[in-house]
Structure formats: structure tokens, C-alpha cells
C-alpha positions in Angstrom: 360.8 99.7 -123.1 358.7 96.7 -121.3 359.6 93.9 -124.0 357.7 90.8 -124.4 358.3 87.2 -126.3 355.9 84.5 -126.6 358.2 81.7 -127.8 355.4 79.4 -128.3 353.7 82.0 -130.8 356.7 83.6 -132.5 357.6 82.2 -135.7 360.2 84.7 -137.3 363.6 83.3 -138.2 365.3 86.1 -136.2 364.1 84.0 -132.9 366.3 81.4 -132.9 365.3 80.1 -129.5 361.6 80.1 -130.5 359.5 76.4 -130.7 358.3 77.4 -134.4 355.7 74.1 -134.2 358.0 72.0 -132.8 355.4 70.8 -130.1 352.2 71.2 -132.6 354.2 69.1 -135.1 354.0 65.8 -133.0 350.7 66.6 -131.3 351.8 68.2 -128.2 351.0 71.7 -126.4 353.6 74.7 -126.2 353.5 76.2 -122.9 355.4 79.7 -122.1 356.2 80.2 -118.5 357.9 83.6 -118.6 357.3 86.2 -122.1 360.0 88.7 -120.7 362.2 89.1 -124.0 365.2 88.2 -122.1 363.9 84.9 -121.1 364.7 82.3 -123.7 364.6 79.0 -124.2 362.0 78.4 -121.0 359.1 77.1 -123.2 357.8 73.5 -122.9 356.1 71.0 -125.1 352.9 69.1 -123.0 351.9 65.8 -123.3 348.3 65.6 -124.8 345.8 63.7 -122.9 345.5 61.0 -121.8 349.2 60.4 -122.4 351.4 61.4 -119.8 355.3 62.2 -119.6 357.5 65.0 -118.3 357.4 68.3 -119.9 360.8 69.0 -121.9 362.4 72.4 -121.5 362.8 73.7 -125.0 362.1 70.8 -126.5 359.8 67.8 -127.4 358.3 66.0 -124.3 358.5 62.2 -123.8 355.0 61.1 -123.8 353.6 57.5 -123.2 350.3 55.7 -123.4 349.7 52.2 -121.9 346.4 51.2 -123.5 346.0 48.1 -120.9 346.2 50.4 -118.3 344.7 53.6 -119.6 340.6 53.3 -120.2 339.7 57.0 -121.5 340.9 56.5 -124.9 338.9 54.9 -127.5 341.7 52.5 -128.6 342.1 51.6 -125.1 341.4 47.6 -124.2 339.3 48.9 -121.4 339.2 45.4 -119.6 338.8 43.5 -122.6 341.4 40.8 -122.1 340.7 40.5 -118.3 337.0 39.9 -118.9 338.2 36.7 -121.4 340.3 35.4 -118.5 343.5 36.6 -120.5 346.3 39.1 -119.9 346.9 42.5 -121.7 350.3 43.6 -123.2 351.2 46.9 -124.8 354.0 46.4 -126.4 354.9 50.0 -127.8 353.6 52.6 -125.0 354.4 55.5 -127.2 351.5 57.6 -127.2 351.3 57.9 -131.0 351.5 53.8 -131.5 347.7 52.9 -131.0 345.4 49.7 -131.0 348.8 47.7 -130.8 347.9 46.2 -127.6 347.1 42.2 -127.7 345.8 39.7 -125.2 348.1 36.7 -124.1 347.1 33.3 -122.9 346.9 33.0 -119.1 349.2 30.2 -117.7 349.2 27.6 -118.0 347.4 27.6 -121.3 349.2 28.6 -124.4 348.4 30.1 -127.9 349.3 33.0 -130.1 348.7 36.4 -128.9 346.1 38.4 -130.9 346.4 42.2 -131.7 343.1 44.4 -130.9 341.3 41.0 -129.8 340.9 38.0 -127.7 343.8 35.4 -128.1 343.4 31.9 -129.3 344.5 29.7 -126.4 344.7 26.4 -125.5 345.7 23.4 -122.9 346.6 20.1 -123.6 346.0 18.2 -119.9 348.1 15.4 -121.0 351.5 17.4 -121.7 350.9 20.3 -119.0 353.0 19.6 -115.9 352.4 23.5 -114.5 350.7 23.1 -110.7 348.6 26.2 -111.8 346.6 23.5 -113.8 344.7 21.2 -111.4 342.5 19.6 -113.7 345.8 18.3 -115.6 346.9 14.5 -115.8 350.3 15.4 -114.7 351.9 11.8 -115.4 348.9 9.7 -114.0 348.6 7.8 -117.0 352.4 7.3 -117.8 353.0 6.2 -113.9 350.5 3.3 -114.8 352.3 2.6 -117.9 349.2 3.9 -120.3 349.2 6.7 -123.0 347.2 9.9 -122.2 344.8 11.2 -124.9 343.6 14.7 -124.8 339.6 15.0 -126.6 339.5 19.0 -126.5 342.3 21.3 -126.2 340.4 24.1 -125.7 341.7 26.2 -122.9 338.0 26.3 -121.3 337.6 22.3 -121.7 339.0 20.7 -118.5 339.2 17.3 -117.1 338.3 15.9 -120.6 341.6 13.6 -121.1 341.9 9.8 -120.8 344.5 7.2 -119.6 344.5 4.2 -122.7 345.3 1.0 -122.1 348.5 -0.3 -123.9 348.3 -2.3 -127.2 347.5 -5.9 -126.7 345.7 -5.1 -123.6 342.3 -5.7 -123.3 339.5 -2.7 -122.1 340.1 0.8 -123.7 340.1 3.6 -121.2 339.2 6.0 -118.5 338.2 9.8 -118.3 340.4 11.4 -116.2 341.7 8.6 -114.3 343.9 5.2 -114.6 342.2 2.5 -117.0 341.7 -1.0 -115.6 344.0 -3.1 -118.1 344.8 -6.6 -118.1 347.3 -8.6 -120.3 348.0 -12.5 -120.0 351.3 -12.5 -121.8 351.3 -16.7 -121.9 347.9 -16.1 -123.9 349.0 -12.8 -125.9 351.7 -13.3 -128.7 352.2 -9.8 -130.2 353.4 -7.8 -127.3 357.3 -7.4 -126.8 356.9 -8.6 -123.0 355.0 -11.8 -123.7 356.1 -15.7 -123.6 355.4 -15.9 -127.4 355.6 -19.7 -126.5 358.7 -19.6 -125.3 358.1 -22.1 -122.8 356.4 -24.6 -124.9 359.1 -24.3 -127.4 361.3 -26.0 -124.6 358.7 -28.2 -123.7 357.5 -26.4 -120.6 354.3 -24.9 -119.2 353.8 -21.0 -119.2 351.8 -19.2 -116.2 351.1 -15.4 -115.9 350.2 -15.0 -112.3 349.4 -11.3 -112.5 347.6 -10.2 -115.5 347.5 -6.4 -115.0 348.5 -4.5 -118.0 351.4 -3.0 -116.0 353.0 -6.2 -114.6 355.0 -7.2 -117.3 357.7 -10.1 -117.8 356.5 -11.9 -115.0 355.3 -15.0 -116.6 357.1 -18.3 -115.9 358.1 -21.5 -117.0 358.0 -25.0 -115.6 361.0 -27.1 -115.8 359.9 -30.3 -117.9 361.0 -34.0 -116.8 363.7 -35.2 -116.2 364.6 -31.5 -115.5 364.4 -29.9 -112.0 364.5 -26.7 -110.8 362.6 -23.7 -109.9 360.6 -21.5 -112.4 362.1 -18.6 -113.5 360.4 -15.3 -114.1 360.7 -14.2 -118.0 362.4 -17.1 -119.2 362.9 -20.8 -119.3 363.4 -22.8 -116.5 366.9 -24.9 -115.2 368.6 -27.0 -117.8 372.4 -26.1 -118.1 373.5 -24.5 -121.1 376.1 -21.7 -122.1 374.0 -19.7 -124.4 377.4 -17.8 -125.9 379.0 -21.4 -127.1 375.6 -23.0 -128.4 374.7 -22.7 -131.9 371.8 -25.5 -132.2 368.7 -24.2 -133.5 366.8 -25.7 -130.9 367.8 -23.3 -128.7 366.1 -19.7 -129.5 367.1 -18.2 -126.8 371.0 -18.8 -127.4 373.3 -15.7 -128.9 374.8 -17.8 -131.9 376.8 -15.1 -133.0 373.7 -13.1 -134.1 373.3 -11.3 -130.5 375.6 -8.6 -132.2 378.6 -8.9 -129.6 381.2 -10.3 -132.0 379.2 -7.9 -134.9 379.8 -5.1 -133.1 383.0 -5.8 -131.5 381.8 -6.9 -128.0 382.7 -10.2 -126.0 379.7 -12.2 -125.3 379.4 -14.1 -121.5 376.9 -16.4 -120.2 377.7 -16.1 -116.4 375.1 -18.8 -115.6 375.2 -21.7 -117.6 372.2 -23.5 -115.8 369.5 -25.1 -118.0 366.8 -23.1 -116.3 368.9 -19.7 -116.9 367.7 -18.4 -119.7 368.5 -15.0 -121.9 371.1 -14.4 -119.3 374.1 -14.0 -121.4 375.3 -10.5 -122.0 377.7 -8.5 -124.1 380.7 -6.7 -122.6 382.1 -3.7 -123.9 385.7 -3.3 -125.2 388.2 -1.4 -124.2 388.6 1.8 -123.8 384.5 2.2 -124.0 382.5 1.5 -120.6 378.9 0.7 -120.2 376.7 -1.4 -118.7 376.4 -5.0 -119.8 373.0 -5.7 -121.3 371.1 -9.4 -120.8 370.1 -11.3 -123.7 371.4 -8.5 -126.0 374.1 -5.8 -127.6 375.5 -3.7 -124.7 374.8 0.0 -124.4 379.1 1.4 -124.6 379.8 4.9 -124.7 383.2 6.4 -125.2 383.3 9.9 -123.8 386.2 11.6 -126.1 386.2 14.5 -124.0 386.6 12.5 -120.6 388.4 9.6 -121.7 392.7 10.2 -121.4 393.7 6.7 -122.0 396.2 6.0 -124.5 394.1 3.3 -126.3 391.6 6.3 -127.5 393.5 7.8 -130.2 390.4 10.2 -131.3 390.0 11.7 -127.5 390.4 15.3 -127.1 392.8 15.0 -124.0 392.9 18.7 -122.9 392.8 20.3 -126.3 389.7 22.1 -125.3 390.9 23.1 -121.9 394.3 24.0 -122.8 392.6 27.0 -124.8 390.2 27.7 -122.5 387.1 26.2 -123.8 384.5 23.6 -123.2 384.8 19.8 -124.7 381.3 18.4 -126.0 381.0 14.8 -127.6 377.5 15.0 -128.6 377.8 11.3 -129.6 379.0 9.1 -127.0 378.3 5.7 -129.0 381.6 3.9 -128.7 381.9 3.4 -132.7 381.5 7.2 -133.0 384.9 8.6 -133.0 386.6 12.2 -133.6 383.3 13.7 -133.4 384.1 15.9 -130.1 383.6 19.6 -130.4 385.4 22.4 -128.6 382.5 24.9 -127.4 383.2 28.9 -126.8 383.5 29.8 -123.0 380.7 32.3 -122.0 380.4 35.0 -122.3 381.9 34.2 -126.1 379.9 33.0 -129.0 381.7 30.8 -132.0 381.0 28.3 -134.3 381.6 24.8 -132.2 384.6 22.8 -134.3 384.5 19.3 -135.1 387.7 18.0 -133.2 389.3 20.9 -133.0 389.5 24.4 -131.1 386.4 26.5 -132.0 386.9 30.2 -133.0 385.5 32.5 -130.3 384.7 35.9 -130.4 383.1 38.6 -127.8 381.8 42.0 -128.9 381.9 44.1 -125.4 379.7 46.4 -126.9 376.9 43.8 -127.9 377.4 41.3 -124.6 375.0 42.5 -121.7 375.8 39.2 -119.8 377.0 39.4 -116.0 379.4 36.8 -116.9 381.5 39.3 -119.0 382.8 41.8 -116.2 385.1 43.8 -118.8 382.1 44.4 -121.2 380.6 48.1 -121.8 376.9 47.2 -120.9 375.3 50.7 -122.0 378.2 52.7 -120.6 378.5 54.8 -124.2 374.6 54.5 -124.9 373.6 56.2 -121.5 375.4 59.4 -122.3 374.5 59.5 -125.9 378.0 57.8 -127.4 378.8 55.1 -129.7 380.3 52.3 -128.4 382.9 50.4 -130.4 385.3 47.1 -129.8 388.0 46.9 -132.9 389.2 43.9 -131.2 386.2 41.0 -130.9 388.8 38.3 -130.1 387.6 36.3 -126.7 390.9 36.8 -125.2 391.2 40.3 -126.1 389.4 42.0 -123.0 388.7 45.7 -121.8 389.6 47.1 -125.3 386.1 48.8 -126.1 385.8 52.8 -126.8 383.2 55.2 -126.7 382.9 57.9 -129.8 381.9 61.0 -129.7 378.2 61.6 -131.3 378.1 63.8 -134.5 378.5 67.1 -134.4 380.5 66.8 -131.1 384.4 65.9 -131.5 386.8 64.3 -128.7 389.5 61.5 -128.7 387.9 58.0 -128.0 388.3 56.8 -124.2 389.2 52.8 -124.2 386.6 51.2 -121.7 385.3 54.6 -120.6 383.2 57.7 -121.5 385.0 60.0 -124.3 385.3 63.4 -123.6 383.3 65.1 -126.1 382.8 69.0 -126.9 381.1 71.2 -129.4 381.6 75.0 -129.9 378.2 76.4 -130.7 379.9 79.3 -132.5 382.1 77.1 -134.8 380.2 74.4 -135.5 377.8 74.8 -138.5 376.6 71.1 -139.1 372.9 70.6 -139.9 372.9 68.1 -137.2 373.5 70.9 -134.6 369.9 72.9 -134.3 371.3 75.0 -131.1 374.4 76.5 -133.3 375.0 79.7 -134.1 375.8 79.6 -137.6 376.6 82.9 -138.6 373.8 84.5 -136.8 376.2 87.0 -134.7 378.3 87.8 -137.7 375.2 88.6 -139.7 374.6 91.3 -137.0 378.6 92.6 -137.1 378.8 90.8 -133.1 381.0 88.5 -132.1 380.0 84.8 -131.1 381.0 83.4 -127.7 380.3 79.6 -126.4 381.7 79.8 -122.8 380.8 76.1 -122.1 381.8 73.8 -125.0 380.4 70.5 -123.0 
């Protein structure tokens, strides 16, 4: 007889190969190309318009709908973001996920993306340094020693930043340009670089040859009679004086033990005891710390306990981290901050850094995707529908991950490779196996055979 079977239409339980609403349940259309009774499982699910995707034989199609790209759907953006000068992004292009597109701020502006609408974007022209922002300050104010202030940070409000004069100087500021600021360091007494009566205190005259606000510490004192000598910028003129030794209150520039050298374990040194050589004493770093001596104050001394190997440093790491294959880091290299170095896990392993000791590092070769991990699975198991398992996540235990067969298939796990999984559709009765016979042959007094158990 000439028999036909439309597997899209037939709903009888006797037809184990039929669609039975598989396509309709997900909003797709079922298509049967060959309705011959012997042609089974040749039906397809087809994506609904305007979504797109390849039809799947005997299964649901993978359909996508990018609401940013598509213009014919009711929920699509239809150029809304572009019209506002913003970028459109559809994070979920599943055809059933609608109205989830969002507008993103276009560089160099920033802001929070808004779902199904316009984003609120801002642009701080004082902070932004991207070449894309042609109206931004990009260090114009800072290079002149001035402060940059942005009046309106709306992304469409451009060239409204100001350069403001530093404290104590005259004038206020300039829009989108450097301000003209002046500062007489002999007259002004509240600024850090000002003379503050230094010359007068020593019976000398103060002169500021350049009152530009960016020209600081350039005032000079002229030596009083009977002393002689050339004027010195930013200090009193010549008069022999060891500022490390002198303790007289009349010497306002002297260390007098309060400079912090002795108090913080440093040594005071006045290399030039000429009377007009003022505030040139300096603090020297104690061994084993190192640093640049600072004129007129405490030196900035550092001690990197990861680098220093001297026997004088009893708190230093000395290869503790390196011997464990880890990186040593001393977050605080202040010379009096000791035993605060940490060992850090080497990439791609991760772990909590340990203070003054070796870190506990782990590496899950199933999870890690960094190119630095040459032994990692990186999707090997997932790509074939298997599960990846790393039984030992110690960072030194490499290449020991395995692929596990997905239920209801079975098979031995394979170390650092894909498992060999099988499923006998005549034997398997699990609900997870929708293609299995599950007694269909036996019910008809027939024998079931699965020639391909892959």
C-alpha cells in the first residue's frame, strides 16, 4: 500500500518519531519534507519571522533576534540609540527575549546604560584624556599649576571647563584656557613656598623677581652688613652656620633635632655651613634602607623586603617566594614598615597572598581560560557536551583534569581529554533519553537493536 505519515501533524503515542508539538511549544513552525511512512525523523522546526537561525532536524531550531540590527519587529530599537548619538546593544539575542536592548554612551562620554531607552551620559572635560575628546582640557590647567573645574558635565555641554588660579594668587580663572595668575612670595605669607618673613627675620631684604603664580620658591634674600655674598633663591644669604648643630631659637632654619632625622633614626648632615646657605641640611637614610636625602626635612627612605638581601635586614623575604614559584610584593616600602611583604600566586593560579610567608595557590584547569595555562581544558569537554572535573586544584598539579560523560550516557573519564561515551537506546530507560525505545519493541513482541551506541 502507498502509506504516508506527516510527523508534524500526527500526535499518536505510537509515533515515537513525531514532533508532537515540539516546534509549536516554542513558537516555531514544523515542516515535513518527506511524508513517506518509512521516512522518519525528517521533520524540522523553522524559526518564526523576523528571527533567524538554521532549521534543526527532529528538534527545536536555534533562533536569534538582534533588536539593535533588526528594524521590522515591534520591540526593535529602530535606530533610537543612533539618533541620540549613542550605541545600541542587545545582550540577549534569543528570539524570545524582547525589549532588552539598551543604549550605551558613546566614547569618550560615560554613564549608565538604559534598557529600552536613552542612556544618561556625562563627560568631565577636566578628567577625560582621550584623543576622541577634542574639547577636553587634557592637562592644560595642571601643566600650568592650576586647577581644572568643569561647570556642566552633560555629554553635550562642551568647552565649559575653567582653569582656576592656585590658592593665595591673584585673579580667578579662565574658561577653556590657562588663567593669568600672580603671586608675590615676599608679600604673601600663607602659601607653602612663600618667604614668610624669612629674610626679615635675619635682617635681610626679600625680592621676588618673577610674580607669575607658576614661578614658585624664586624669592631671594640679600646678605646684611657685615656679611657678604650672593643672594640665594628661596633662602637666606651667606653666613656660616651648621644647621644640624646649631640650636639657637634665632636660627629658624636650623634642624635643632626637630627635623625628624634623629627622631626617625636618620642622620642629619649640613654639607655647606656657609651663613647664606640656608635650609640645605638633609636627613640620610639608615642602613639597610635606601632613598634620596631630602633637603630641609626627613628623607624618603624605602626598604623593599623583597629585593633587599643584606644580612642587616632580618625581616626580608630572601627567596622565600621565588623558591615556591611565586612573586614577592612589598606593598609598603617605608623603611620602618617591616615583615609586611607577601607572596603572590603566579598566573594563572589564584589564591590569597600571605603576609611574610608562602601563599596558598590553586588552579582549576576546568575553569581557567587564560592562554598562560597551557595545560587547561579551555572548553575541550564543554564543546562535546561533557562535564570537566579537576579533582586536584593545587597549582603544581597540572594536566589532571578529566571529561565526564553526560547522563544518560556512560563511559570511563579520560585524563586531559574527551571521554568515550556510549548509550544503548534499547537498554536505557532514563527519562533523560527522549530517543530511547523504552520497551516499544518488546511491547510489539519484537527485538530491539541499537547498531550505533555512540
